[in-house]
HTML snippet that shows the backbone in 3Dmol.js (N, CA, C, O; Angstrom):
<script src="https://3Dmol.org/build/3Dmol-min.js"></script>
<div id="view" style="width:600px;height:400px;position:relative"></div>
<script>
const pdb = `
ATOM      1  N   MET A   1       0.834  -1.184   0.006  1.00  0.00           N
ATOM      2  CA  MET A   1       0.010   0.089   0.000  1.00  0.00           C
ATOM      3  C   MET A   1       0.809   1.217  -0.032  1.00  0.00           C
ATOM      4  O   MET A   1       1.827   1.179   0.660  1.00  0.00           O
ATOM      5  N   SER A   2       0.564   2.282  -0.724  1.00  0.00           N
ATOM      6  CA  SER A   2       1.339   3.407  -0.808  1.00  0.00           C
ATOM      7  C   SER A   2       0.950   4.456   0.218  1.00  0.00           C
ATOM      8  O   SER A   2      -0.165   4.426   0.741  1.00  0.00           O
ATOM      9  N   ASP A   3       1.807   5.336   0.499  1.00  0.00           N
ATOM     10  CA  ASP A   3       1.658   6.427   1.568  1.00  0.00           C
ATOM     11  C   ASP A   3       0.203   7.157   1.217  1.00  0.00           C
ATOM     12  O   ASP A   3      -0.280   7.176   0.085  1.00  0.00           O
ATOM     13  N   ILE A   4      -0.313   7.661   2.216  1.00  0.00           N
ATOM     14  CA  ILE A   4      -1.590   8.302   2.198  1.00  0.00           C
ATOM     15  C   ILE A   4      -1.307   9.747   2.482  1.00  0.00           C
ATOM     16  O   ILE A   4      -0.541  10.034   3.403  1.00  0.00           O
ATOM     17  N   SER A   5      -1.923  10.755   1.690  1.00  0.00           N
ATOM     18  CA  SER A   5      -1.870  12.024   2.060  1.00  0.00           C
ATOM     19  C   SER A   5      -3.257  12.659   2.140  1.00  0.00           C
ATOM     20  O   SER A   5      -4.093  12.437   1.264  1.00  0.00           O
ATOM     21  N   VAL A   6      -3.499  13.431   3.165  1.00  0.00           N
ATOM     22  CA  VAL A   6      -4.780  13.926   3.501  1.00  0.00           C
ATOM     23  C   VAL A   6      -4.720  15.475   4.185  1.00  0.00           C
ATOM     24  O   VAL A   6      -3.782  15.805   4.911  1.00  0.00           O
ATOM     25  N   SER A   7      -5.689  16.256   3.903  1.00  0.00           N
ATOM     26  CA  SER A   7      -5.628  17.586   4.495  1.00  0.00           C
ATOM     27  C   SER A   7      -5.973  17.432   5.962  1.00  0.00           C
ATOM     28  O   SER A   7      -6.583  16.448   6.380  1.00  0.00           O
ATOM     29  N   ALA A   8      -5.563  18.440   6.740  1.00  0.00           N
ATOM     30  CA  ALA A   8      -5.812  18.429   8.216  1.00  0.00           C
ATOM     31  C   ALA A   8      -7.404  18.568   8.343  1.00  0.00           C
ATOM     32  O   ALA A   8      -7.960  18.009   9.287  1.00  0.00           O
ATOM     33  N   THR A   9      -8.034  19.190   7.553  1.00  0.00           N
ATOM     34  CA  THR A   9      -9.489  19.342   7.625  1.00  0.00           C
ATOM     35  C   THR A   9     -10.189  17.844   7.365  1.00  0.00           C
ATOM     36  O   THR A   9     -11.128  17.475   8.070  1.00  0.00           O
ATOM     37  N   GLU A  10      -9.739  17.160   6.473  1.00  0.00           N
ATOM     38  CA  GLU A  10     -10.285  15.872   6.077  1.00  0.00           C
ATOM     39  C   GLU A  10      -9.878  14.822   7.258  1.00  0.00           C
ATOM     40  O   GLU A  10     -10.617  13.914   7.640  1.00  0.00           O
ATOM     41  N   PHE A  11      -8.590  15.096   7.766  1.00  0.00           N
ATOM     42  CA  PHE A  11      -8.179  14.184   8.874  1.00  0.00           C
ATOM     43  C   PHE A  11      -8.973  14.354  10.060  1.00  0.00           C
ATOM     44  O   PHE A  11      -9.236  13.373  10.756  1.00  0.00           O
ATOM     45  N   GLN A  12      -9.433  15.654  10.396  1.00  0.00           N
ATOM     46  CA  GLN A  12     -10.271  15.855  11.540  1.00  0.00           C
ATOM     47  C   GLN A  12     -11.583  15.220  11.383  1.00  0.00           C
ATOM     48  O   GLN A  12     -12.188  14.694  12.317  1.00  0.00           O
ATOM     49  N   THR A  13     -12.041  15.290  10.072  1.00  0.00           N
ATOM     50  CA  THR A  13     -13.434  14.744   9.807  1.00  0.00           C
ATOM     51  C   THR A  13     -13.532  13.227   9.938  1.00  0.00           C
ATOM     52  O   THR A  13     -14.544  12.690  10.390  1.00  0.00           O
ATOM     53  N   ARG A  14     -12.391  12.507   9.508  1.00  0.00           N
ATOM     54  CA  ARG A  14     -12.338  10.919   9.488  1.00  0.00           C
ATOM     55  C   ARG A  14     -11.164  10.493  10.189  1.00  0.00           C
ATOM     56  O   ARG A  14     -10.510   9.582   9.681  1.00  0.00           O
ATOM     57  N   ALA A  15     -10.778  11.008  11.293  1.00  0.00           N
ATOM     58  CA  ALA A  15      -9.664  10.638  12.074  1.00  0.00           C
ATOM     59  C   ALA A  15      -9.583   9.138  12.443  1.00  0.00           C
ATOM     60  O   ALA A  15      -8.467   8.619  12.461  1.00  0.00           O
ATOM     61  N   GLY A  16     -10.665   8.407  12.735  1.00  0.00           N
ATOM     62  CA  GLY A  16     -10.679   7.030  12.945  1.00  0.00           C
ATOM     63  C   GLY A  16     -10.196   6.260  11.708  1.00  0.00           C
ATOM     64  O   GLY A  16      -9.374   5.353  11.835  1.00  0.00           O
ATOM     65  N   LEU A  17     -10.643   6.573  10.640  1.00  0.00           N
ATOM     66  CA  LEU A  17     -10.212   5.975   9.484  1.00  0.00           C
ATOM     67  C   LEU A  17      -8.707   5.980   9.133  1.00  0.00           C
ATOM     68  O   LEU A  17      -8.062   4.990   8.787  1.00  0.00           O
ATOM     69  N   TYR A  18      -8.257   7.203   9.268  1.00  0.00           N
ATOM     70  CA  TYR A  18      -6.830   7.506   9.055  1.00  0.00           C
ATOM     71  C   TYR A  18      -5.800   6.892  10.140  1.00  0.00           C
ATOM     72  O   TYR A  18      -4.663   6.529   9.840  1.00  0.00           O
ATOM     73  N   ILE A  19      -6.349   6.824  11.444  1.00  0.00           N
ATOM     74  CA  ILE A  19      -5.580   6.102  12.427  1.00  0.00           C
ATOM     75  C   ILE A  19      -5.351   4.667  12.026  1.00  0.00           C
ATOM     76  O   ILE A  19      -4.248   4.120  12.046  1.00  0.00           O
ATOM     77  N   GLU A  20      -6.613   4.038  11.619  1.00  0.00           N
ATOM     78  CA  GLU A  20      -6.626   2.682  11.179  1.00  0.00           C
ATOM     79  C   GLU A  20      -5.550   2.461  10.010  1.00  0.00           C
ATOM     80  O   GLU A  20      -4.714   1.559  10.049  1.00  0.00           O
ATOM     81  N   GLN A  21      -5.654   3.283   9.084  1.00  0.00           N
ATOM     82  CA  GLN A  21      -4.837   3.217   7.861  1.00  0.00           C
ATOM     83  C   GLN A  21      -3.364   3.380   8.138  1.00  0.00           C
ATOM     84  O   GLN A  21      -2.530   2.805   7.439  1.00  0.00           O
ATOM     85  N   SER A  22      -3.025   4.183   9.182  1.00  0.00           N
ATOM     86  CA  SER A  22      -1.537   4.361   9.538  1.00  0.00           C
ATOM     87  C   SER A  22      -1.023   3.242  10.071  1.00  0.00           C
ATOM     88  O   SER A  22       0.192   3.256  10.263  1.00  0.00           O
ATOM     89  N   GLY A  23      -1.676   2.186  10.388  1.00  0.00           N
ATOM     90  CA  GLY A  23      -1.067   0.919  10.793  1.00  0.00           C
ATOM     91  C   GLY A  23      -0.536   0.063   9.559  1.00  0.00           C
ATOM     92  O   GLY A  23       0.185  -0.928   9.675  1.00  0.00           O
ATOM     93  N   LYS A  24      -0.997   0.587   8.376  1.00  0.00           N
ATOM     94  CA  LYS A  24      -0.465  -0.196   7.203  1.00  0.00           C
ATOM     95  C   LYS A  24       0.558   0.702   6.389  1.00  0.00           C
ATOM     96  O   LYS A  24       1.454   0.163   5.739  1.00  0.00           O
ATOM     97  N   ALA A  25       0.413   2.052   6.434  1.00  0.00           N
ATOM     98  CA  ALA A  25       1.257   2.834   5.719  1.00  0.00           C
ATOM     99  C   ALA A  25       1.150   4.266   6.438  1.00  0.00           C
ATOM    100  O   ALA A  25       0.120   4.560   7.044  1.00  0.00           O
ATOM    101  N   PRO A  26       2.230   5.143   6.357  1.00  0.00           N
ATOM    102  CA  PRO A  26       2.209   6.421   6.948  1.00  0.00           C
ATOM    103  C   PRO A  26       1.180   7.247   6.328  1.00  0.00           C
ATOM    104  O   PRO A  26       0.940   7.125   5.127  1.00  0.00           O
ATOM    105  N   VAL A  27       0.491   8.166   7.141  1.00  0.00           N
ATOM    106  CA  VAL A  27      -0.591   9.010   6.669  1.00  0.00           C
ATOM    107  C   VAL A  27       0.080  10.450   6.841  1.00  0.00           C
ATOM    108  O   VAL A  27       0.435  10.868   7.943  1.00  0.00           O
ATOM    109  N   PHE A  28       0.216  11.131   5.720  1.00  0.00           N
ATOM    110  CA  PHE A  28       0.772  12.569   5.676  1.00  0.00           C
ATOM    111  C   PHE A  28      -0.448  13.421   5.814  1.00  0.00           C
ATOM    112  O   PHE A  28      -1.410  13.314   5.053  1.00  0.00           O
ATOM    113  N   ILE A  29      -0.384  14.260   6.795  1.00  0.00           N
ATOM    114  CA  ILE A  29      -1.333  15.331   7.087  1.00  0.00           C
ATOM    115  C   ILE A  29      -0.907  16.692   6.651  1.00  0.00           C
ATOM    116  O   ILE A  29       0.090  17.200   7.163  1.00  0.00           O
ATOM    117  N   THR A  30      -1.636  17.347   5.687  1.00  0.00           N
ATOM    118  CA  THR A  30      -1.069  18.538   5.004  1.00  0.00           C
ATOM    119  C   THR A  30      -1.984  19.688   5.516  1.00  0.00           C
ATOM    120  O   THR A  30      -3.128  19.525   5.941  1.00  0.00           O
ATOM    121  N   LYS A  31      -1.307  20.907   5.413  1.00  0.00           N
ATOM    122  CA  LYS A  31      -1.932  22.097   5.782  1.00  0.00           C
ATOM    123  C   LYS A  31      -1.456  23.002   4.564  1.00  0.00           C
ATOM    124  O   LYS A  31      -0.275  23.162   4.256  1.00  0.00           O
ATOM    125  N   HIS A  32      -2.556  23.577   3.911  1.00  0.00           N
ATOM    126  CA  HIS A  32      -2.225  24.479   2.815  1.00  0.00           C
ATOM    127  C   HIS A  32      -1.344  23.781   1.724  1.00  0.00           C
ATOM    128  O   HIS A  32      -0.439  24.397   1.160  1.00  0.00           O
ATOM    129  N   ARG A  33      -1.646  22.439   1.439  1.00  0.00           N
ATOM    130  CA  ARG A  33      -1.095  21.613   0.606  1.00  0.00           C
ATOM    131  C   ARG A  33       0.427  21.230   0.856  1.00  0.00           C
ATOM    132  O   ARG A  33       1.104  20.649   0.008  1.00  0.00           O
ATOM    133  N   ARG A  34       0.876  21.596   2.052  1.00  0.00           N
ATOM    134  CA  ARG A  34       2.254  21.287   2.387  1.00  0.00           C
ATOM    135  C   ARG A  34       2.180  20.259   3.643  1.00  0.00           C
ATOM    136  O   ARG A  34       1.340  20.343   4.538  1.00  0.00           O
ATOM    137  N   PRO A  35       3.214  19.263   3.558  1.00  0.00           N
ATOM    138  CA  PRO A  35       3.077  18.276   4.639  1.00  0.00           C
ATOM    139  C   PRO A  35       3.361  18.947   5.956  1.00  0.00           C
ATOM    140  O   PRO A  35       4.291  19.742   6.090  1.00  0.00           O
ATOM    141  N   ALA A  36       2.534  18.608   6.929  1.00  0.00           N
ATOM    142  CA  ALA A  36       2.680  19.272   8.297  1.00  0.00           C
ATOM    143  C   ALA A  36       2.905  18.316   9.322  1.00  0.00           C
ATOM    144  O   ALA A  36       3.631  18.639  10.263  1.00  0.00           O
ATOM    145  N   ARG A  37       2.321  17.033   9.276  1.00  0.00           N
ATOM    146  CA  ARG A  37       2.509  16.053  10.207  1.00  0.00           C
ATOM    147  C   ARG A  37       2.529  14.643   9.626  1.00  0.00           C
ATOM    148  O   ARG A  37       2.049  14.519   8.499  1.00  0.00           O
ATOM    149  N   VAL A  38       2.979  13.648  10.188  1.00  0.00           N
ATOM    150  CA  VAL A  38       2.778  12.295   9.608  1.00  0.00           C
ATOM    151  C   VAL A  38       2.394  11.296  10.750  1.00  0.00           C
ATOM    152  O   VAL A  38       3.019  11.276  11.810  1.00  0.00           O
ATOM    153  N   LEU A  39       1.383  10.503  10.497  1.00  0.00           N
ATOM    154  CA  LEU A  39       0.962   9.644  11.428  1.00  0.00           C
ATOM    155  C   LEU A  39       1.434   8.194  11.087  1.00  0.00           C
ATOM    156  O   LEU A  39       1.179   7.703   9.987  1.00  0.00           O
ATOM    157  N   ILE A  40       2.131   7.514  12.054  1.00  0.00           N
ATOM    158  CA  ILE A  40       2.673   6.270  11.809  1.00  0.00           C
ATOM    159  C   ILE A  40       2.230   5.296  12.865  1.00  0.00           C
ATOM    160  O   ILE A  40       1.738   5.696  13.920  1.00  0.00           O
ATOM    161  N   ASP A  41       2.400   4.021  12.592  1.00  0.00           N
ATOM    162  CA  ASP A  41       2.188   2.888  13.505  1.00  0.00           C
ATOM    163  C   ASP A  41       3.126   3.076  14.695  1.00  0.00           C
ATOM    164  O   ASP A  41       4.270   3.495  14.525  1.00  0.00           O
ATOM    165  N   ILE A  42       2.656   2.775  15.863  1.00  0.00           N
ATOM    166  CA  ILE A  42       3.450   2.861  17.096  1.00  0.00           C
ATOM    167  C   ILE A  42       4.649   1.975  16.995  1.00  0.00           C
ATOM    168  O   ILE A  42       5.700   2.307  17.543  1.00  0.00           O
ATOM    169  N   GLU A  43       4.543   0.891  16.336  1.00  0.00           N
ATOM    170  CA  GLU A  43       5.731  -0.054  16.339  1.00  0.00           C
ATOM    171  C   GLU A  43       6.836   0.594  15.341  1.00  0.00           C
ATOM    172  O   GLU A  43       8.032   0.363  15.522  1.00  0.00           O
ATOM    173  N   GLU A  44       6.393   1.386  14.319  1.00  0.00           N
ATOM    174  CA  GLU A  44       7.307   2.000  13.481  1.00  0.00           C
ATOM    175  C   GLU A  44       7.998   3.081  14.226  1.00  0.00           C
ATOM    176  O   GLU A  44       9.214   3.224  14.106  1.00  0.00           O
ATOM    177  N   TYR A  45       7.244   3.890  15.033  1.00  0.00           N
ATOM    178  CA  TYR A  45       7.614   4.938  15.832  1.00  0.00           C
ATOM    179  C   TYR A  45       8.648   4.428  16.847  1.00  0.00           C
ATOM    180  O   TYR A  45       9.695   5.062  16.978  1.00  0.00           O
ATOM    181  N   GLU A  46       8.424   3.331  17.566  1.00  0.00           N
ATOM    182  CA  GLU A  46       9.362   2.783  18.603  1.00  0.00           C
ATOM    183  C   GLU A  46      10.626   2.323  17.877  1.00  0.00           C
ATOM    184  O   GLU A  46      11.728   2.490  18.400  1.00  0.00           O
ATOM    185  N   ARG A  47      10.481   1.733  16.656  1.00  0.00           N
ATOM    186  CA  ARG A  47      11.644   1.356  15.901  1.00  0.00           C
ATOM    187  C   ARG A  47      12.666   2.517  15.514  1.00  0.00           C
ATOM    188  O   ARG A  47      13.880   2.392  15.677  1.00  0.00           O
ATOM    189  N   LEU A  48      12.123   3.548  15.036  1.00  0.00           N
ATOM    190  CA  LEU A  48      12.795   4.784  14.770  1.00  0.00           C
ATOM    191  C   LEU A  48      13.302   5.439  16.032  1.00  0.00           C
ATOM    192  O   LEU A  48      14.474   5.813  16.071  1.00  0.00           O
ATOM    193  N   LYS A  49      12.595   5.582  16.942  1.00  0.00           N
ATOM    194  CA  LYS A  49      13.042   6.109  18.282  1.00  0.00           C
ATOM    195  C   LYS A  49      14.217   5.359  18.776  1.00  0.00           C
ATOM    196  O   LYS A  49      15.116   6.024  19.290  1.00  0.00           O
ATOM    197  N   ALA A  50      14.351   4.024  18.697  1.00  0.00           N
ATOM    198  CA  ALA A  50      15.386   3.224  19.182  1.00  0.00           C
ATOM    199  C   ALA A  50      16.704   3.530  18.504  1.00  0.00           C
ATOM    200  O   ALA A  50      17.786   3.383  19.074  1.00  0.00           O
ATOM    201  N   ARG A  51      16.565   3.965  17.254  1.00  0.00           N
ATOM    202  CA  ARG A  51      17.781   4.207  16.453  1.00  0.00           C
ATOM    203  C   ARG A  51      18.279   5.581  16.802  1.00  0.00           C
ATOM    204  O   ARG A  51      19.405   5.920  16.439  1.00  0.00           O
ATOM    205  N   ASP A  52      17.542   6.351  17.451  1.00  0.00           N
ATOM    206  CA  ASP A  52      18.124   7.754  17.782  1.00  0.00           C
ATOM    207  C   ASP A  52      19.008   7.735  18.931  1.00  0.00           C
ATOM    208  O   ASP A  52      18.524   7.534  20.045  1.00  0.00           O
ATOM    209  N   THR A  53      20.160   7.910  18.793  1.00  0.00           N
ATOM    210  CA  THR A  53      21.173   7.923  19.854  1.00  0.00           C
ATOM    211  C   THR A  53      21.601   9.242  20.393  1.00  0.00           C
ATOM    212  O   THR A  53      22.525   9.351  21.199  1.00  0.00           O
ATOM    213  N   ARG A  54      20.922  10.223  19.939  1.00  0.00           N
ATOM    214  CA  ARG A  54      21.327  11.686  20.286  1.00  0.00           C
ATOM    215  C   ARG A  54      20.884  11.868  21.729  1.00  0.00           C
ATOM    216  O   ARG A  54      19.843  11.369  22.159  1.00  0.00           O
ATOM    217  N   ARG A  55      21.766  12.646  22.504  1.00  0.00           N
ATOM    218  CA  ARG A  55      21.571  12.879  23.898  1.00  0.00           C
ATOM    219  C   ARG A  55      21.934  14.400  24.135  1.00  0.00           C
ATOM    220  O   ARG A  55      22.783  14.991  23.468  1.00  0.00           O
ATOM    221  N   ALA A  56      21.300  14.892  25.018  1.00  0.00           N
ATOM    222  CA  ALA A  56      21.524  16.260  25.498  1.00  0.00           C
ATOM    223  C   ALA A  56      21.907  16.351  26.959  1.00  0.00           C
ATOM    224  O   ALA A  56      21.233  15.785  27.820  1.00  0.00           O
ATOM    225  N   TYR A  57      22.966  17.049  27.236  1.00  0.00           N
ATOM    226  CA  TYR A  57      23.483  17.042  28.595  1.00  0.00           C
ATOM    227  C   TYR A  57      23.554  18.581  29.098  1.00  0.00           C
ATOM    228  O   TYR A  57      23.954  19.470  28.346  1.00  0.00           O
ATOM    229  N   ALA A  58      23.157  18.812  30.354  1.00  0.00           N
ATOM    230  CA  ALA A  58      23.481  20.020  30.900  1.00  0.00           C
ATOM    231  C   ALA A  58      25.010  20.051  31.143  1.00  0.00           C
ATOM    232  O   ALA A  58      25.557  18.972  31.368  1.00  0.00           O
ATOM    233  N   ILE A  59      25.681  21.074  31.122  1.00  0.00           N
ATOM    234  CA  ILE A  59      27.120  21.210  31.253  1.00  0.00           C
ATOM    235  C   ILE A  59      27.575  20.370  32.597  1.00  0.00           C
ATOM    236  O   ILE A  59      28.518  19.578  32.605  1.00  0.00           O
ATOM    237  N   GLU A  60      26.832  20.646  33.610  1.00  0.00           N
ATOM    238  CA  GLU A  60      27.156  19.953  34.949  1.00  0.00           C
ATOM    239  C   GLU A  60      26.977  18.454  34.883  1.00  0.00           C
ATOM    240  O   GLU A  60      27.473  17.735  35.751  1.00  0.00           O
ATOM    241  N   ALA A  61      26.310  17.990  33.918  1.00  0.00           N
ATOM    242  CA  ALA A  61      26.043  16.599  33.812  1.00  0.00           C
ATOM    243  C   ALA A  61      26.850  15.635  32.780  1.00  0.00           C
ATOM    244  O   ALA A  61      26.694  14.433  32.566  1.00  0.00           O
ATOM    245  N   LEU A  62      27.681  16.482  32.265  1.00  0.00           N
ATOM    246  CA  LEU A  62      28.731  15.778  31.279  1.00  0.00           C
ATOM    247  C   LEU A  62      29.477  14.702  31.826  1.00  0.00           C
ATOM    248  O   LEU A  62      29.964  14.881  32.943  1.00  0.00           O
ATOM    249  N   PRO A  63      29.660  13.617  31.252  1.00  0.00           N
ATOM    250  CA  PRO A  63      30.507  12.603  31.803  1.00  0.00           C
ATOM    251  C   PRO A  63      31.999  13.213  31.860  1.00  0.00           C
ATOM    252  O   PRO A  63      32.430  13.978  30.997  1.00  0.00           O
ATOM    253  N   ASP A  64      32.723  12.787  32.966  1.00  0.00           N
ATOM    254  CA  ASP A  64      34.003  13.316  33.219  1.00  0.00           C
ATOM    255  C   ASP A  64      35.001  13.082  32.074  1.00  0.00           C
ATOM    256  O   ASP A  64      35.884  13.909  31.846  1.00  0.00           O
ATOM    257  N   GLU A  65      34.872  12.029  31.401  1.00  0.00           N
ATOM    258  CA  GLU A  65      35.839  11.698  30.223  1.00  0.00           C
ATOM    259  C   GLU A  65      35.464  12.629  29.071  1.00  0.00           C
ATOM    260  O   GLU A  65      36.341  12.940  28.265  1.00  0.00           O
ATOM    261  N   TRP A  66      34.326  13.054  28.952  1.00  0.00           N
ATOM    262  CA  TRP A  66      34.016  14.119  27.907  1.00  0.00           C
ATOM    263  C   TRP A  66      34.537  15.498  28.253  1.00  0.00           C
ATOM    264  O   TRP A  66      35.026  16.258  27.417  1.00  0.00           O
ATOM    265  N   VAL A  67      34.402  15.768  29.528  1.00  0.00           N
ATOM    266  CA  VAL A  67      34.883  17.087  30.027  1.00  0.00           C
ATOM    267  C   VAL A  67      36.461  17.146  29.723  1.00  0.00           C
ATOM    268  O   VAL A  67      37.000  18.143  29.242  1.00  0.00           O
ATOM    269  N   GLU A  68      37.139  15.963  30.060  1.00  0.00           N
ATOM    270  CA  GLU A  68      38.656  16.011  29.865  1.00  0.00           C
ATOM    271  C   GLU A  68      39.009  16.102  28.444  1.00  0.00           C
ATOM    272  O   GLU A  68      39.968  16.806  28.130  1.00  0.00           O
ATOM    273  N   ALA A  69      38.248  15.382  27.426  1.00  0.00           N
ATOM    274  CA  ALA A  69      38.409  15.446  26.072  1.00  0.00           C
ATOM    275  C   ALA A  69      38.214  16.798  25.579  1.00  0.00           C
ATOM    276  O   ALA A  69      38.993  17.283  24.758  1.00  0.00           O
ATOM    277  N   LEU A  70      37.193  17.443  26.047  1.00  0.00           N
ATOM    278  CA  LEU A  70      37.018  18.834  25.457  1.00  0.00           C
ATOM    279  C   LEU A  70      37.977  19.735  25.976  1.00  0.00           C
ATOM    280  O   LEU A  70      38.297  20.691  25.270  1.00  0.00           O
ATOM    281  N   LYS A  71      38.511  19.585  27.142  1.00  0.00           N
ATOM    282  CA  LYS A  71      39.732  20.463  27.612  1.00  0.00           C
ATOM    283  C   LYS A  71      40.944  20.187  26.804  1.00  0.00           C
ATOM    284  O   LYS A  71      41.730  21.100  26.550  1.00  0.00           O
ATOM    285  N   ALA A  72      41.135  18.988  26.391  1.00  0.00           N
ATOM    286  CA  ALA A  72      42.393  18.545  25.858  1.00  0.00           C
ATOM    287  C   ALA A  72      42.294  18.851  24.195  1.00  0.00           C
ATOM    288  O   ALA A  72      43.264  18.665  23.460  1.00  0.00           O
ATOM    289  N   SER A  73      41.127  19.292  23.757  1.00  0.00           N
ATOM    290  CA  SER A  73      41.029  19.471  22.291  1.00  0.00           C
ATOM    291  C   SER A  73      41.646  20.692  21.749  1.00  0.00           C
ATOM    292  O   SER A  73      41.667  21.717  22.430  1.00  0.00           O
ATOM    293  N   ASP A  74      42.146  20.649  20.572  1.00  0.00           N
ATOM    294  CA  ASP A  74      42.755  21.822  19.901  1.00  0.00           C
ATOM    295  C   ASP A  74      41.701  22.233  18.777  1.00  0.00           C
ATOM    296  O   ASP A  74      41.472  21.570  17.766  1.00  0.00           O
ATOM    297  N   TYR A  75      41.149  23.342  19.096  1.00  0.00           N
ATOM    298  CA  TYR A  75      40.113  23.894  18.139  1.00  0.00           C
ATOM    299  C   TYR A  75      40.702  24.635  17.001  1.00  0.00           C
ATOM    300  O   TYR A  75      39.940  25.005  16.108  1.00  0.00           O
ATOM    301  N   GLY A  76      41.950  24.892  16.926  1.00  0.00           N
ATOM    302  CA  GLY A  76      42.569  25.687  16.027  1.00  0.00           C
ATOM    303  C   GLY A  76      42.385  27.140  16.136  1.00  0.00           C
ATOM    304  O   GLY A  76      41.878  27.537  17.185  1.00  0.00           O
ATOM    305  N   ASN A  77      42.685  27.949  15.300  1.00  0.00           N
ATOM    306  CA  ASN A  77      42.522  29.423  15.400  1.00  0.00           C
ATOM    307  C   ASN A  77      41.159  29.749  14.941  1.00  0.00           C
ATOM    308  O   ASN A  77      40.656  29.274  13.923  1.00  0.00           O
ATOM    309  N   ALA A  78      40.560  30.620  15.777  1.00  0.00           N
ATOM    310  CA  ALA A  78      39.140  31.189  15.384  1.00  0.00           C
ATOM    311  C   ALA A  78      39.250  32.233  14.247  1.00  0.00           C
ATOM    312  O   ALA A  78      40.174  33.045  14.272  1.00  0.00           O
ATOM    313  N   ALA A  79      38.444  32.235  13.368  1.00  0.00           N
ATOM    314  CA  ALA A  79      38.452  33.271  12.258  1.00  0.00           C
ATOM    315  C   ALA A  79      38.169  34.663  12.849  1.00  0.00           C
ATOM    316  O   ALA A  79      37.293  34.800  13.703  1.00  0.00           O
ATOM    317  N   PRO A  80      38.863  35.643  12.425  1.00  0.00           N
ATOM    318  CA  PRO A  80      38.798  36.966  13.115  1.00  0.00           C
ATOM    319  C   PRO A  80      37.398  37.450  13.111  1.00  0.00           C
ATOM    320  O   PRO A  80      37.000  38.072  14.096  1.00  0.00           O
ATOM    321  N   GLU A  81      36.553  37.214  12.037  1.00  0.00           N
ATOM    322  CA  GLU A  81      35.187  37.713  12.026  1.00  0.00           C
ATOM    323  C   GLU A  81      34.307  37.045  13.036  1.00  0.00           C
ATOM    324  O   GLU A  81      33.294  37.608  13.452  1.00  0.00           O
ATOM    325  N   LEU A  82      34.672  35.857  13.437  1.00  0.00           N
ATOM    326  CA  LEU A  82      33.903  35.270  14.631  1.00  0.00           C
ATOM    327  C   LEU A  82      34.255  35.823  15.986  1.00  0.00           C
ATOM    328  O   LEU A  82      33.428  35.878  16.896  1.00  0.00           O
ATOM    329  N   ASP A  83      35.549  36.249  16.104  1.00  0.00           N
ATOM    330  CA  ASP A  83      36.021  36.920  17.294  1.00  0.00           C
ATOM    331  C   ASP A  83      35.270  38.294  17.389  1.00  0.00           C
ATOM    332  O   ASP A  83      34.899  38.700  18.490  1.00  0.00           O
ATOM    333  N   ALA A  84      35.046  39.003  16.258  1.00  0.00           N
ATOM    334  CA  ALA A  84      34.313  40.258  16.392  1.00  0.00           C
ATOM    335  C   ALA A  84      32.943  40.096  16.786  1.00  0.00           C
ATOM    336  O   ALA A  84      32.373  41.028  17.354  1.00  0.00           O
ATOM    337  N   LEU A  85      32.318  38.959  16.534  1.00  0.00           N
ATOM    338  CA  LEU A  85      30.912  38.745  17.001  1.00  0.00           C
ATOM    339  C   LEU A  85      30.896  38.592  18.553  1.00  0.00           C
ATOM    340  O   LEU A  85      29.874  38.925  19.152  1.00  0.00           O
ATOM    341  N   MET A  86      31.901  38.139  19.194  1.00  0.00           N
ATOM    342  CA  MET A  86      31.992  37.869  20.582  1.00  0.00           C
ATOM    343  C   MET A  86      32.126  39.192  21.374  1.00  0.00           C
ATOM    344  O   MET A  86      31.897  39.177  22.583  1.00  0.00           O
ATOM    345  N   LYS A  87      32.485  40.327  20.754  1.00  0.00           N
ATOM    346  CA  LYS A  87      32.751  41.637  21.483  1.00  0.00           C
ATOM    347  C   LYS A  87      31.577  42.462  21.704  1.00  0.00           C
ATOM    348  O   LYS A  87      31.681  43.542  22.285  1.00  0.00           O
TER     349      LYS A  87
END
`;
const viewer = $3Dmol.createViewer("view");
viewer.addModel(pdb, "pdb");
viewer.setStyle({}, {cartoon: {color: "spectrum"}});
viewer.zoomTo();
viewer.render();
</script>
């Protein structure tokens, strides 16, 4: 089955149908003819989420080995135009 594309208004009118169809193929919800959202099966979402290894840390929560690696890094010379932005 191919992907389904539906306007936001149509989705609101027949949400149950499109929720059911999203179990077989992604449902693209559009606003003003542009993709705005995509409805996918929960198993597909969980599969994609499991592949996402990005993590955000507060500075205080960085692992010690990362802090040491950052301190030891050589970032080279900054471009003068970037230095000007910092003043």
